[in-house]
N, C-alpha and C positions, 0 to 999 in steps of 0.2 A: 594485704593484697598479693604479696609475693607467693605465700603458701597457697592462697586460693587460686591464683593464676596457674601455678604449676600443677595443682591438683586437677583443675579442669582440663588443662592441656594433655596431661597424662591420660585422663579419661577419654578424651577425643581420639588420641592415638590408639588406645586399646580398643575402642569401639570399631575404628576403621580396620585395625589389624584382625580383630576377632570375626568381623563380618566381611572380610576381603573376598571370600569365595563368591558371595552374592554379587559384589561389584565386578569381579573378574568375569563371572558368567554373563553379566549384562553387557560388558564391553565386547566379549567374544560373540554374543548373539547379534549385536549391531554389526560387528565385523563380518559375520557370515551372511548378513542380509544388507549389502550396500545399496544405498538409495541416492540418486542424484539430487542436485539442488532443486528445491521446491517440491520434491516428491518424497520427503522423509517421513512418511506416515507411520511406519512401524516404529522407527526410532523415537518419534515423538511420543507414541503411546507407551513404549517401554521405559522411557526416561521419566515420564510424569507419574507413572504408577507408584513407584516408591516414595515420591514426594507427597502424593495424596495420602498414601498410607501413613506417612509420618505426621500428617496434620497440616501440610501446606495447602493454601487455597490456590487452586490452579485455574488459570484462564487460558484457553487455547484459541487458535485461529485469530490472532491479534489484528490482522489486516486481511482484506480480501485477497490481496496478491501474495500473502504469506500464510497459507492455510496450515502449514506445519510449524508455525511459531507458537511459543507459550510463555506465560509469565506466572511463576509460582512464588507465593509470598507467605511468610510467617511473621506476624507482628507480635512483639513481646509486650509485656505489661508495663514497661517503662519507656520513657521517651529516649530517643537516641538516633544515631545515623542510620541510613539505609545503605546496606552493603549488598552488591550484586555479584554473583558468580555467573559467568557466561558459558553456555553449552552450545557447542557446534556438533553436527552429526551428519552432514552430507558427505558423500563419497565422490570419487573421481571416475569418470567414464573409463571403462576398460580396466583400470587399475584397482578399483575398489577403495579401501581405506588406506591409500598410500600417503595420506597426510595426517592420519591418526585421529580423525575426529571422533572415532569410537571411544578413544581415551579421553579426549577433551570433554565430551558430554558426560561421560560416566564419572570422571573425577569431580566435576562440578556438583553433580547430584549426590555423590557419596559424601563430599565435604559438607553440603548443606544438611543432609539428613543426620549425619553424625554430630554436627554442631548443635542441632536442635535437641537431639537425644541427650547430649551432655549438659545442656543448659536448662532443658525443660522449659519452664515459664520465665526463667530468670534472664531474659534477653532485654538489654537496654537499647531498643531500636527495632529495625525491620531487616530481615534477611530475605533476599530475593534470588531466584534462579531464572535467568532469561534465556529461553530457547531461541536461538538465532539461526534459522535455516539459510541455505544458499550462500555460504561464504565463498565457495569455489567459483560459482557462476551466478551472478545476480546482485550480490551485495545486500543480503537481508538486514544486516545491522544498519545500513544507511537508511533503508526504508523505516526501520523502527526509530532511529534517531529523528528523522524528519517528521514522524508522527507522534513525537512526544513521549515515547516509552522510556527514555533515559532522563527525562527532565527532573525527576525527583530522586535520582540516585546520587549518593555521596561518594562512592568509590566502586570501581569495577575491577574484577580479577578473573583470570582464566589461565590455564596451563596448556602449552602445546608440546607434543613429543618431538624429539629432535635427536641428533647424534652427540649433543653436548648439553649439559645443564647451564643455562645462561639466563641472566636477569634483564639485561639492557640491550637486547638486539633490536635494531630499528626496522623500519619498513618504508618503502617508497610510495608516493602517490601514483595512481595509475588510472587509466580509463581505456575501455575497449570501444572499437568502432567497427561497424559493418558497412562496407562500401559496395554499392551496386553500380556497375558500369553498363551504360546503354549505348549501343551502336545501331547498325543497320545490316541485316542479314543479306547475303548474296552467295551465288555459287562461287566457290573459291577458285575454280579453274576457268569457267566459261565467262563470267563477268565480274571479276574481283573489283574493278573500278567503280562498280555500283554499290559496293558495300562499305561499311565503316566498322572496323574491328574493335569490339569492346575488349577483346583479349589484349590487343596491342595497347589500348589505353591503360589496362591494368598492369601490364608488364612494364610500361614506361613509368607508371607510378611507383612500382616497386623499386626500379632503378633510381628514380629521383629521390626517394626516401633514403636509399642506401648512400647516395652521394651527399645527402644532407647531414648524415650522422656525425661526420668529423667536426662539423661546425657547431654542434649542440653541446650543452654542458656535459661534463664528464659523467654525471649520474644518470644522464638520459639513456633510454633504451627504447627502441621501436622495433617490434618484430611482428611478422604477419604470415598468413597462410592463404592459399587460393582455395576457395570453397567450390567454385564452379568456373571452369575454363572454356565452356562451349559444349555443344552437343554432338558434333560430327566433324571429322577432319576436312571434309570437302565443303563445309559451310562456314562462311565468315561469321564468327559469333556476334550476336546482337545483344547478348545478356551474359555478363560475368559477375562473379561475386568474390570478394576478399574480406578478410577480417584482420585487424591490426590491434595490438596492445601497446600503449605508450606509457612509459614510466618516467618519473623524475623525482628529485629530492623533496620538493614541496608541491602543493597544489598550484601555487603562483607560478612556479617554474614550469609545471605541466601545461598550464594554459598558454604560455608563450610557445612551448614546443608544439603543442597541438595546432596553433595557428599556422606555424611554418609547415607542418606536415600537410595540413589541409590545403594550403596554397600550392604546395608541390603537386599534390594529387590533381587539383583542379586545373592547373596549367598544363600538366602532362596529358590529361584527358582532353582538354580543349585543343591541344596541338594535333591530336589525332582526328578531331572532328566529332568526338563522342561526347557524352554527358555522364554525370555521376550524381548519386545521392548518398548521403552519409547518415547512418543511424547510430547515435552515440549512447553508450551505456552510462551507468552511474559512476561518479568519480570517487574512487577510493582515496581517502586522505592519508598522508604520512602519519606514522605513529609517534605520539609523544609519550615516552616512558616516564612515569612518575617515580622519582628517585626516593621520595619519602616512603611510598608503599613498597618499592622494590627492595630497599634495604631491610625493611621489616620482614618481608618474605624471605630474603636471604638468611636472616637471623634464624628463622624457623626451619629452613632447609638444613642449615648447619646443626640445629638442635637434633634433627632426626638422622644426622650422619651423612648428608648428601654433599659431595664436593661441588662447589659453585664457581663458575667463571663470572666475575663481576665487572669485566671490562665493557666499555662502550663499543658495540659492534655495529659498524656502519657500512661495511662492504659485504658483498655476497648475500644481499638481502632481497626479498620479494615484496609482496603487497598483501594487505588484508583489510577488510572493512572494519576491524577493530580500531583502525586509525581514525575513523570518523567519530567513534565513541570517545577516543582519547582527546579530541579537540574540545569536548564538552564537559567531561567528567574525569577526575584523576583515575588513571588506568594503568594496569600492568599486564603484560602478555609474556610472561617468562616461558622458558623451555626446560623440559625434563629429558634427560638422556635415556634412551631405550635401546641403545646399540650404536653401531657405526654406519648404518645405511643412511642414504640421503633421501629426503622426502620426494614424493612424486615419482617413485621408482618401484618396480615389482619387489625389490629387496625390502623396501620400507613397508610395503603391504604385509610382508611376512613378519617384520619386526613388530608391527602393531598388534599382533596376536601372540607373540612369543612370550616366554617366561620373563625375559628382561623388560618387555613392553608392559606386562602386567605389574611388574615390580615398580616401574615408573608411574603407572596409574595410581598405585597405593601411595607412593611418595608425594605425588601431586595433590591427591585428596587431603592428605595430612597437612601439607604446607598451606593449602588454601584455608582449611578449617582453623588452623592455629593463627594464621594472620588475620582472618576475619574476627576472631575472638579478641586479638590485640586491639583492633580498631574499635570494636564495641566497648572495650574496657578503657580506652584512652582516646576520647573524642578530640583531644589536642592534635593527635596524629592526622585526623581528617582535616582539621583546620590548616595544618602545615602543608598537607598535600594539595589542598585547594589553592593556597597562597602560591605554592610552587607553580601550579598550572597557570594561574593568573599572570605571574611574572613571565613565564615562558611565552604565553600568547602575546603579551605586551611587547616583549623584546622582538618577537618576529614582526609584529606590526611596525615597530619603529625602524626596522631594517628595510622595509619595503619603500 
């Protein structure tokens, strides 16, 4: 088994290395054509083409609300686990691929195609690539989870570019909400007493939330922007709009924070004599990093010469809809170093097309392919990963 494993792993590494120009070209093409959430039509086509050419059965448009989603599968001739690579490919408004989703999607496809070529028909199980649009805005994975697309998956893996190679970086639960404030218009100079300012209601709400923050848990974060503050300076605004994003350590903690924020907004609005409506988005769950899968991936990163930070990173973190997947299936969401720039900045947009970014792409593809191979060859790892997730969920329930 040892000689066979090393032989196949070396073959996969060589395949990815020898065909790296194909994958680099794909990542750069997606980078040069950034598409926002729910609009990733070009990226979907470009990512699924090599999968189909390699013999994967591809289903597109998995849900009416996710036209750019896809599910590519290759079923081997032997029974075994179902392992999924996650592809993301949406970009950020104004910044383009400042979160490196061009690298995420391409590394998943590269790993899958190379693993299939290396094993040919000798696969004990099923290999899947799930195209998950709208990670930045909308929560595509949440919709796919709710509609059963992850129900039959045994393990999930993906790689995210970053300024450091990390295995166990967490994420926060979060939810966004759009708030509309309604008042009564009036001439601001001639008869202000006949108006009700929706703007005052909104500004009072911002202040109330700011005053609320010190009493919230340390992990909590609430930040907002004004989307519409009125139409003219001499008219008391009767319609204003704001958007807020709330984060917390867990979904349970988030629900508590959300109630307090909503109460603060409603009371502030009522005090002005205005009214408000709230439209809440999908809730992104906190991430559960599976340590069994994570350590196996770290072993393979070290095999290909990548230095890894294996510490548990719980501060300076954001949110991702992969958290919802991790509550259901053993999941890892490691990071690969592509330079020193910070995500969601113009500098990171440059990094995700740089030579160092493309080197990170190839490293990520190799590590994904090698780790998936280990899971197919050792079903006991899958059982251990599932047991770890079960215990983690039970421990959290017992603390509530």
